C-alpha positions in Angstrom: -38.3 -9.7 -12.3 -37.0 -12.0 -15.1 -33.6 -12.3 -15.9 -31.4 -13.1 -19.3 -28.0 -14.8 -19.7 -27.4 -15.4 -23.2 -24.4 -15.0 -25.3 -24.4 -15.0 -29.1 -20.9 -15.4 -30.6 -19.7 -15.6 -34.1 -16.2 -16.4 -34.9 -13.6 -18.9 -35.9 -12.6 -21.9 -33.9 -8.9 -21.4 -32.5 -8.1 -25.2 -32.0 -9.4 -28.6 -32.7 -12.3 -29.6 -30.2 -11.3 -31.6 -27.3 -14.0 -34.6 -26.8 -14.2 -35.9 -23.3 -16.9 -38.0 -21.3 -18.0 -37.5 -17.9 -18.2 -40.9 -15.6 -22.1 -40.6 -16.2 -21.0 -41.1 -20.0 -22.4 -37.7 -21.1 -20.1 -36.2 -23.9 -18.4 -32.7 -23.2 -16.7 -30.8 -25.9 -14.6 -27.6 -25.6 -13.3 -25.3 -28.0 -11.4 -21.7 -28.0 -13.4 -19.3 -30.3 -12.0 -16.1 -31.6 -14.0 -13.3 -32.1 -12.8 -9.9 -34.0 -13.6 -6.2 -33.9 -11.9 -3.8 -35.9 -11.7 0.1 -35.2 -10.0 3.1 -36.8 -7.2 5.0 -34.3 -8.1 8.5 -34.1 -4.5 9.7 -33.9 -2.8 7.8 -36.4 -5.8 7.0 -38.7 -4.6 3.4 -39.2 -7.4 0.3 -38.7 -6.5 -1.8 -35.4 -8.0 -5.2 -35.1 -8.7 -6.7 -31.6 -9.4 -10.5 -31.0 -11.1 -11.9 -28.2 -10.8 -15.4 -27.1 -14.0 -17.5 -25.7 -13.9 -20.8 -23.9 -17.1 -22.5 -25.1 -18.3 -26.1 -23.8 -20.8 -27.9 -25.4 -22.9 -31.0 -23.6 -24.5 -34.1 -25.0 -25.2 -34.3 -28.7 -24.0 -31.0 -29.5 -20.6 -32.0 -28.2 -20.4 -35.1 -30.6 -21.4 -32.7 -33.4 -19.2 -30.2 -32.6 -16.3 -32.8 -32.2 -17.1 -34.5 -35.5 -17.6 -31.6 -38.0 -15.5 -28.8 -36.6 -11.9 -28.1 -37.0 -9.4 -25.3 -36.3 -10.1 -22.4 -38.3 -13.8 -23.2 -39.3 -16.2 -20.4 -38.8 -19.4 -21.1 -36.3 -22.4 -19.4 -34.9 -22.5 -20.1 -31.2 -25.7 -19.5 -28.8 -25.1 -20.1 -24.8 -25.1 -18.7 -21.2 -21.8 -17.1 -19.4 -20.8 -19.2 -16.8 -18.1 -17.9 -14.0 -16.2 -19.9 -11.9 -13.0 -20.0 -9.5 -10.3 -22.2 -9.1 -7.2 -22.6 -7.3 -4.0 -23.2 -9.4 -1.1 -25.5 -8.5 0.5 -22.3 -6.9 -2.4 -21.9 -4.5 -3.4 -18.7 -6.2 -7.4 -18.6 -6.5 -8.3 -17.5 -10.3 -11.4 -16.8 -11.7 -13.0 -18.6 -15.1 -15.5 -17.5 -17.4 -16.8 -20.0 -20.0 -19.7 -19.9 -22.2 -21.8 -23.0 -22.0 -23.3 -23.6 -25.5 -26.8 -24.3 -26.2 -27.0 -23.9 -30.0 -24.2 -24.5 -32.8 -24.5 -23.8 -36.2 -21.5 -24.5 -38.6 -20.7 -21.7 -41.4 -19.2 -21.8 -44.4 -18.7 -24.8 -46.9 -19.1 -27.6 -44.1 -22.1 -26.3 -42.6 -24.1 -26.1 -45.8 -23.6 -29.9 -46.0 -26.2 -30.5 -43.3 -24.2 -30.7 -40.2 -26.0 -28.2 -38.0 -27.2 -28.3 -34.6 -30.7 -26.3 -33.9 -31.7 -25.4 -30.5 -34.1 -27.6 -29.0 -37.2 -25.3 -29.4 -36.5 -25.1 -33.2 -36.1 -29.0 -33.5 -39.7 -29.6 -32.5 -42.3 -30.0 -35.2 -44.3 -26.7 -35.9 -47.8 -26.5 -34.1 -50.6 -27.3 -36.5 -52.2 -24.5 -38.5 -55.7 -23.6 -37.6 -58.3 -24.5 -40.7 -59.0 -21.3 -43.0 -62.7 -19.8 -42.5 -65.1 -21.1 -45.2 -64.7 -18.1 -47.0 -61.1 -18.3 -47.6 -61.5 -22.0 -48.6 -63.7 -21.0 -51.4 -61.5 -18.2 -52.6 -58.4 -20.6 -52.4 -60.4 -23.3 -54.5 -61.3 -20.6 -57.3 -59.3 -20.7 -60.2 -57.0 -17.7 -60.5 -55.2 -17.8 -64.0 -51.8 -18.5 -62.4 -52.4 -22.5 -61.9 -50.5 -23.6 -64.8 -47.4 -21.5 -64.0 -44.4 -23.5 -62.9 -42.4 -21.5 -60.8 -40.5 -21.5 -57.5 -40.8 -17.9 -56.6 -41.6 -17.6 -52.8 -44.2 -14.9 -51.8 -45.7 -13.7 -48.4 -49.5 -14.2 -48.1 -51.3 -11.1 -46.6 -53.4 -13.5 -44.2 -53.3 -13.5 -40.5 -51.4 -16.9 -40.6 -48.1 -15.4 -42.3 -47.3 -18.6 -44.3 -44.2 -18.3 -46.5 -44.4 -21.1 -49.5 -43.9 -21.4 -53.1 -46.9 -21.3 -55.6 -46.0 -24.6 -56.8 -46.2 -26.1 -53.1 -49.8 -24.4 -53.0 -50.9 -26.1 -56.4 -49.4 -29.7 -54.9 -51.5 -29.3 -51.9 -54.8 -28.4 -53.6 -54.5 -31.2 -56.2 -54.0 -33.6 -53.0 -50.7 -34.5 -54.0 
């Protein structure tokens, strides 16, 4: 049976990222991520907020993006996996650790809207080519509909089996060969 180890967190960065490099030259960046949940106390009726802190580590290009664009207090979206470990502290006591190994990072808020985002590897690949439409669909697409002169950017979803989301302007440009 297959298993899944996936974590999705949306929270605020608790400190500036710490960027370091392994002896192999690979970049590693670590942050603390705070997630909060609110609940209402049944006895007093007041709202209580609980904050959980998560250690998140990124490698390679994601680590460099994290170190360059994320600062303390910034909201971020993280996908990754849980990794448990043990170490012996300086007093000789064995302690357990829980770290999120990040695989995807998305900056939220004003900095994230400037294009500084890191998508998962499978989303960065080019989409597979679409199959050509059947001859009957090509003839229907070439027929004038009376809406060819409209200049709008309203997105719509076609009812075809290919589920294509585009704007009417983009479709007209494709038909004209531009």
